[in-house]
C-alpha positions in Angstrom: -0.9 0.3 -12.1 1.1 1.5 -9.7 -0.4 -0.1 -6.7 2.7 -0.6 -4.2 5.6 0.7 -6.7 6.4 -0.9 -3.2 8.7 -3.7 -3.7 9.7 -1.5 -1.2 12.7 -0.5 -2.3 14.8 -2.0 0.7 11.8 -4.1 2.0 10.9 -6.4 -0.9 13.0 -8.4 -2.8 12.4 -9.0 -6.3 10.8 -12.2 -8.0 12.1 -13.2 -11.3 8.8 -13.9 -13.8 7.2 -17.5 -13.1 9.3 -18.6 -9.9 7.5 -21.0 -9.1 8.2 -21.8 -4.7 6.8 -25.0 -4.1 5.7 -25.2 0.2 5.4 -28.6 0.8 4.7 -31.5 -0.8 3.7 -31.2 -4.6 1.4 -33.8 -5.0 -1.9 -32.9 -6.7 -5.6 -33.4 -5.4 -8.9 -33.2 -7.6 -11.1 -32.9 -4.3 -10.8 -31.3 -0.9 -13.0 -33.7 0.9 -11.6 -35.2 4.5 -8.3 -37.0 4.4 -7.8 -36.2 0.7 -3.9 -35.0 0.0 -4.3 -31.3 -1.9 -1.7 -29.2 -3.4 -3.3 -25.7 -4.1 -1.9 -24.3 -6.5 -1.5 -20.3 -5.7 -0.2 -17.5 -8.1 0.2 -13.9 -6.9 2.8 -10.8 -8.0 2.6 -9.7 -3.6 3.4 -11.4 -0.8 7.1 -12.9 -1.7 7.9 -16.2 -0.6 10.0 -14.8 2.3 6.7 -13.0 3.6 4.5 -15.4 3.7 6.2 -18.4 4.5 5.7 -19.0 8.3 2.3 -18.6 7.4 2.0 -21.2 4.9 3.9 -23.3 7.3 1.2 -22.4 10.5 -1.4 -23.0 7.9 -0.2 -26.7 6.6 0.7 -27.7 9.9 -3.3 -27.0 11.0 -3.8 -28.4 7.8 -2.0 -31.4 7.0 -4.1 -32.8 3.7 -3.8 -29.0 2.3 -0.3 -28.4 0.6 0.1 -24.7 -1.1 2.4 -24.4 -4.4 3.2 -20.9 -4.7 4.3 -18.7 -8.1 5.2 -15.2 -7.6 5.8 -12.5 -10.5 7.3 -9.1 -11.3 4.1 -7.0 -10.8 3.4 -6.2 -14.8 4.1 -9.2 -16.1 1.5 -10.9 -13.4 -1.0 -8.6 -15.2 0.0 -9.9 -18.4 0.3 -13.4 -17.9 -3.0 -14.0 -15.4 -5.4 -12.9 -17.4 -4.7 -15.2 -20.2 -3.5 -17.9 -18.0 -7.4 -17.9 -16.3 -8.9 -17.7 -19.4 -7.7 -21.7 -20.6 -8.0 -22.8 -17.5 -4.4 -23.1 -15.9 -4.0 -25.3 -13.3 -4.7 -22.6 -10.4 -6.5 -22.1 -7.5 -5.8 -19.6 -5.5 -5.1 -16.3 -7.3 -3.9 -13.0 -5.9 -6.2 -10.1 -7.4 -4.8 -6.1 -7.6 -7.5 -3.9 -7.1 -8.8 -1.0 -9.8 -9.0 -2.1 -13.6 -7.1 -5.7 -13.1 -10.3 -7.1 -10.4 -12.4 -6.1 -13.0 -10.8 -8.0 -15.7 -10.5 -11.0 -14.0 -13.7 -10.9 -11.5 -15.8 -13.8 -13.9 -13.4 -16.7 -13.4 -13.4 -16.0 -10.0 -15.4 -17.8 -7.3 -18.7 -16.3 -5.4 -17.4 -16.3 -1.7 -20.2 -15.9 -0.1 -21.1 -19.2 -1.0 -17.5 -21.0 0.0 -16.8 -18.6 3.4 -19.9 -20.4 5.4 -18.8 -23.4 4.5 -15.8 -22.7 5.9 -15.7 -20.4 8.1 -19.5 -20.3 9.2 -22.6 -18.0 8.1 -21.7 -14.7 10.3 -18.1 -14.8 8.7 -18.4 -11.6 8.1 -18.6 -10.0 11.3 -14.7 -11.1 11.9 -14.3 -8.5 8.2 -13.9 -5.1 7.5 -16.8 -3.1 6.4 -15.3 -0.9 4.7 -12.6 -3.2 2.9 -15.7 -5.2 1.8 -17.1 -2.7 0.2 -14.2 -1.7 -1.7 -13.5 -4.6 -3.0 -17.4 -5.6 -3.6 -17.1 -2.4 -5.9 -14.8 -3.8 -8.1 -16.5 -7.3 -8.4 -19.8 -6.2 -9.8 -20.8 -5.4 -6.0 -20.7 -9.7 -5.3 -17.7 -10.9 -2.8 -15.3 -12.4 -5.2 -11.7 -10.8 -3.2 -11.0 -10.8 -0.1 -8.3 -8.0 1.4 -4.9 -9.4 2.7 -3.6 -5.5 2.8 -4.4 -2.2 2.8 -2.7 0.7 1.8 -2.2 4.6 2.3 0.6 7.6 1.2 1.7 9.4 2.1 3.1 8.6 5.7 6.0 10.8 7.1 8.8 7.8 8.5 10.9 9.8 11.1 14.2 9.6 13.2 12.9 10.1 17.2 16.2 10.2 17.9 16.6 13.4 15.5 13.7 15.3 16.8 14.0 14.9 20.0 17.9 16.2 19.6 16.6 19.6 18.6 13.5 19.5 21.9 11.1 19.4 19.0 7.7 17.8 18.7 5.7 16.4 15.8 4.8 19.2 13.6 1.0 19.2 12.2 0.8 22.6 10.6 2.9 24.3 8.5 4.0 26.9 10.2 4.6 24.3 13.4 7.0 22.4 10.9 8.5 25.4 9.6 9.6 25.7 13.7 11.2 22.4 13.5 12.7 22.4 9.8 14.2 26.0 11.3 15.9 24.3 14.5 17.3 21.3 12.8 18.9 23.2 9.7 20.3 25.3 12.4 21.7 21.8 14.2 22.0 19.8 11.3 22.3 22.5 8.2 23.8 19.2 6.0 21.2 17.0 6.4 17.6 17.0 5.1 14.4 17.9 7.0 12.3 16.3 4.5 12.4 13.8 1.6 10.4 11.7 -0.6 11.2 10.5 -4.4 10.7 13.7 -6.3 12.3 12.1 -9.3 9.8 9.6 -9.5 6.4 11.2 -11.0 4.6 9.0 -9.4 5.7 10.4 -6.1 5.0 13.3 -6.8 1.7 12.9 -7.7 0.7 10.8 -4.6 2.3 13.8 -2.2 0.4 16.8 -4.0 -2.9 14.2 -3.1 -2.0 13.6 -0.1 -1.6 17.4 0.2 -5.6 17.2 -2.3 -7.1 14.8 0.4 -6.3 17.6 3.5 -9.3 19.3 2.7 -11.9 16.9 1.3 -12.9 13.8 -0.6 -12.3 15.9 -4.0 -10.6 13.3 -5.0 -13.3 10.6 -5.4 -15.6 13.2 -6.3 -12.6 13.4 -9.7 -12.1 9.4 -9.7 -16.0 8.6 -9.7 -18.3 11.5 -10.4 -16.9 13.4 -13.0 -15.4 16.7 -11.6 -12.7 18.6 -13.2 -8.7 18.5 -13.0 -9.1 21.9 -13.9 -10.8 23.6 -10.1 -10.0 25.5 -7.2 -9.5 22.5 -5.5 -6.5 20.5 -7.4 -5.2 24.7 -7.6 -5.2 24.9 -3.6 -3.0 21.0 -3.3 -0.7 21.9 -6.4 0.2 25.8 -4.8 -0.4 23.9 -1.3 2.4 21.3 -1.7 4.2 24.2 -3.2 4.5 25.7 0.4 6.5 22.9 1.7 9.5 24.0 -0.3 8.8 27.6 -0.1 9.0 27.2 3.0 12.6 25.6 3.4 10.7 21.4 4.5 11.9 20.2 1.5 14.7 21.5 -0.7 14.8 21.7 -4.1 17.5 18.9 -4.8 14.5 16.3 -2.8 13.9 16.2 -6.8 16.9 14.7 -7.9 16.0 11.9 -5.6 14.8 8.6 -6.7 13.0 5.7 -4.5 15.9 4.2 -4.0 18.2 7.1 -2.9 15.0 9.2 -0.9 15.6 6.0 1.1 18.7 5.4 2.0 18.9 8.6 2.5 16.6 8.4 5.7 17.6 4.5 6.4 21.5 6.0 7.0 20.1 8.8 9.0 20.5 11.7 6.8 17.2 12.9 7.5 15.0 14.1 9.5 11.4 12.5 7.7 11.0 10.4 5.0 7.2 10.0 3.0 6.5 6.9 1.3 3.3 4.4 1.4 2.8 2.8 4.3 4.3 -0.4 2.7 7.2 1.2 4.2 5.9 0.3 7.6 8.6 -2.4 8.3 10.9 1.0 9.2 9.4 1.2 12.3 10.1 -2.6 13.4 13.8 -2.2 15.0 13.8 -6.4 14.0 12.4 -5.5 10.6 15.2 -2.9 10.3 17.8 -5.3 11.3 16.5 -8.2 8.6 17.2 -5.1 6.3 20.4 -4.1 7.4 19.0 -0.4 8.1 20.7 1.3 11.3 18.4 3.3 12.9 18.0 3.7 16.6 14.2 4.8 16.8 11.7 5.8 13.8 8.1 7.1 14.4 5.1 7.5 12.3 3.4 11.0 11.7 0.8 12.6 8.6 2.3 15.3 6.4 1.1 18.1 8.7 -1.2 20.3 6.7 -1.0 22.6 4.3 -3.7 25.4 4.6 -5.8 25.8 7.7 -9.0 24.1 9.1 -7.1 21.1 7.0 -7.4 17.1 8.0 -4.0 14.8 8.7 -5.0 12.6 6.0 -3.8 10.3 3.4 -5.8 8.6 0.6 -6.4 5.1 1.4 -6.9 1.5 -0.9 -6.9 -1.7 -1.0 -3.2 -2.7 -1.5 -3.8 -6.6 -2.1 -6.4 -9.0 -2.7 -6.6 -12.4 -3.0 -9.4 -15.1 -4.4 -10.3 -18.6 -5.5 -10.8 -20.1 -9.2 -13.9 -20.7 -9.7 -13.0 -23.5 -12.3 -10.9 -25.2 -9.0 -11.5 -28.5 -8.3 -10.4 -27.7 -5.4 -12.5 -24.6 -4.3 -13.3 -25.5 -0.8 -9.6 -25.7 0.2 -8.9 -22.9 -1.3 -11.6 -20.9 0.9 -9.6 -22.3 3.7 -6.3 -21.0 2.7 -7.8 -17.6 1.6 -9.9 -17.3 4.8 -6.7 -18.4 6.8 -4.9 -15.5 5.4 -7.6 -12.9 6.0 -9.8 -13.1 8.6 -7.9 -16.1 10.8 -4.3 -17.0 12.6 -2.7 -16.4 9.3 -3.2 -12.8 9.6 -1.6 -12.2 12.7 1.0 -14.2 11.6 1.6 -12.4 8.0 0.9 -8.8 10.0 3.8 -8.8 11.3 5.3 -8.3 7.6 4.0 -4.5 8.6 3.3 -4.9 4.9 -0.1 -3.4 5.2 -3.2 -3.3 7.4 -4.8 -6.1 7.8 -9.0 -6.4 6.5 -9.3 -9.0 10.1 -11.4 -6.9 12.3 -10.0 -7.6 16.0 -6.1 -7.7 14.2 -3.7 -6.7 16.6 0.3 -6.5 16.0 2.9 -8.2 17.4 4.2 -6.1 19.8 7.8 -7.3 19.9 8.2 -6.0 16.8 9.1 -2.4 18.4 11.6 -1.1 20.6 10.1 1.7 21.3 6.7 3.8 22.4 7.3 6.7 19.5 7.2 3.2 16.9 4.6 1.5 18.5 2.5 4.5 18.6 3.4 4.9 15.2 2.0 1.9 13.6 -1.0 3.5 15.2 -1.3 6.3 13.8 -0.5 4.5 10.4 -3.6 2.1 11.2 -5.3 5.3 12.0 -4.9 7.3 8.6 -5.6 3.9 6.8 -8.9 3.3 8.5 -10.0 7.1 8.3 -8.3 7.9 5.0 -10.4 10.9 3.6 -10.1 9.7 -0.4 -9.7 6.2 -1.4 -6.6 5.4 -3.2 -7.7 3.8 -6.3 -5.0 5.2 -8.7 -5.3 5.4 -12.7 -2.8 3.5 -14.6 -0.4 5.7 -16.7 -2.5 9.2 -15.9 -0.3 9.5 -12.3 3.2 9.8 -14.2 1.3 12.1 -16.6 -0.1 14.1 -13.6 3.3 14.1 -11.0 5.1 15.0 -13.9 2.8 18.5 -14.4 3.9 18.5 -10.4 7.2 18.6 -11.2 7.0 21.5 -13.6 5.1 23.6 -11.2 7.4 22.2 -7.9 10.8 23.7 -10.7 9.2 27.2 -11.8 8.6 26.4 -15.1 5.0 26.1 -15.8 2.3 27.8 -13.6 -0.3 25.8 -12.1 -3.4 27.5 -14.3 -1.1 26.4 -17.0 -1.3 23.0 -15.9 -4.7 22.5 -14.5 -5.6 23.3 -18.4 -3.4 20.5 -19.9 -4.1 17.8 -17.3 -7.9 18.3 -17.7 -7.5 18.0 -21.7 -5.6 14.7 -21.1 -7.8 13.0 -18.6 -10.9 13.7 -20.6 -8.8 12.7 -23.9 -10.3 9.1 -24.1 -7.4 8.0 -22.8 -8.3 6.4 -19.8 
């Protein structure tokens, strides 16, 4: 499952397997009764301890009898270790929940939040929480509320260099024709820079780009993902050919296909590209505060949707739960654990953690801290991302393994080694092979 591949290359530090980081004292407790000292063991792959440090400190200050011990693992190691740890009832109280197959695999170990949340938040607790997020999460856990959303994401988002766009006297394009005009102006002034970049060397990224084009024409991805619609279809053919149009019009150059995640990010961060496409988890690029923290010397960054490839298309992304969180059912500290989960997802903790800009919140009245931005374009860019995620035409519910294969097929079309018809026939055979 390529949930984030977002260990956002310049923005999120890699965490080693099983690294145990204590936030607060390490005294243990078996009860969450008022006055008792309780230590909650929280296992996750995301966020990092640095990203959650301020939020945990605020929670512990508000709940002085509850301390958090946080264990962060690399994503794949987390997927491998957690099911076994839960089956042997290892001392875990709060667990990060990766969407899709992982959530389904561990759902029997998760407590029913419809029973816990009224006790710690109130009977009307769902009034503070996104209906869309509740629906998406419950689909993964047998239509029961066993996880809440920590962050949502969408892809692909275009992050653009505002100063470069202003230098050529252009506006943010919304159509392929407008985009070509911007590209022509930009290359006339900066022939040695990229108009637009993405990690074309990484198959999963290329798949994300093609599926964004697919989403511009509607929700066919969901029909394929959930209802058995074929890959070998006019809709997928239009999406493959649509992505290729950006290359034919000079918006993307073929050498973009030699860039991996790190080099594509660095190309934009160093001022050598007008637009950079990646998932919404790269939204820290919008903040001058977070750019400075991460050593990125750009003055002003905005965000845009990929301009539509075909007439009648919609500016859109695929969006989905990016990270979830739940309470372990066998924990003897479920009430305290539920307090922590509620704090992170629908109370003040959501606002504090939201300053990291790693994704949008499921908290209904979430408002980002505007001091993170130094320009109107950056503020509007964040609003654009939130709107795109909220109104996405399809779910970003990727299938483990298959997205790399589909992405490689898109690469072969772009480099001219295979036709669209041929790869769609091959992909249909692959998808129905029983491997997925």
